[in-house]
C-alpha positions as CSV (number, residue, x, y, z in Angstrom):
1,M,114.2,103.7,87.4
2,P,117.3,103.5,89.6
3,Q,120.2,106.0,89.1
4,I,122.5,104.7,86.4
5,K,125.9,106.3,86.0
6,C,127.3,106.6,82.4
7,S,130.6,108.1,81.3
8,V,129.7,107.9,77.5
9,T,129.1,111.7,77.2
10,E,128.5,111.5,73.5
11,C,125.2,109.5,74.1
12,K,122.0,111.6,73.8
13,W,120.7,110.0,77.0
14,N,123.6,111.2,79.1
15,N,122.9,114.1,81.4
16,A,125.7,115.1,83.8
17,I,127.1,111.5,83.8
18,E,123.7,110.0,84.5
19,C,121.6,107.9,82.1
20,Q,118.2,109.5,81.4
21,A,117.0,106.8,78.9
22,P,113.4,105.6,79.6
23,M,114.7,102.0,79.5
24,I,118.1,100.3,79.2
25,Q,118.9,97.3,77.0
26,V,122.1,95.5,77.4
27,D,123.1,92.5,75.2
28,R,126.0,90.1,75.0
29,N,128.9,91.4,72.9
30,G,129.4,88.2,70.8
31,A,128.4,84.6,71.3
32,G,128.4,82.6,74.5
33,Q,127.8,83.5,78.1
34,A,129.0,86.8,79.4
35,E,131.4,86.5,82.4
36,K,132.9,90.0,82.4
37,S,131.4,93.5,81.8
38,D,133.5,93.9,78.6
39,Q,131.6,91.0,77.1
40,T,128.4,93.1,77.2
41,K,127.2,96.2,75.3
42,C,124.6,98.9,75.8
43,E,122.0,98.7,73.0
44,T,120.3,101.9,74.3
45,F,123.2,104.1,73.1
46,K,122.2,106.9,70.7
47,M,124.7,109.6,69.4
48,S,123.8,113.1,70.6
49,S,123.1,115.6,67.9
C-alpha cells in the first residue's frame, strides 16, 4: 500500500503520522457527489486504546 499521511493521532492505525491500516475506506459525508475533501470521511478510523 502507498504511504498515507494521517494527522489523526488518536486513531489506532496512526504510527508516527502515517496510516498503518491494512486497508482504507473513505465514504461521502452526506448525500450527493463529493466535490471537496471535507465532504468525505474516513471509515477506517478506530480510537486507540
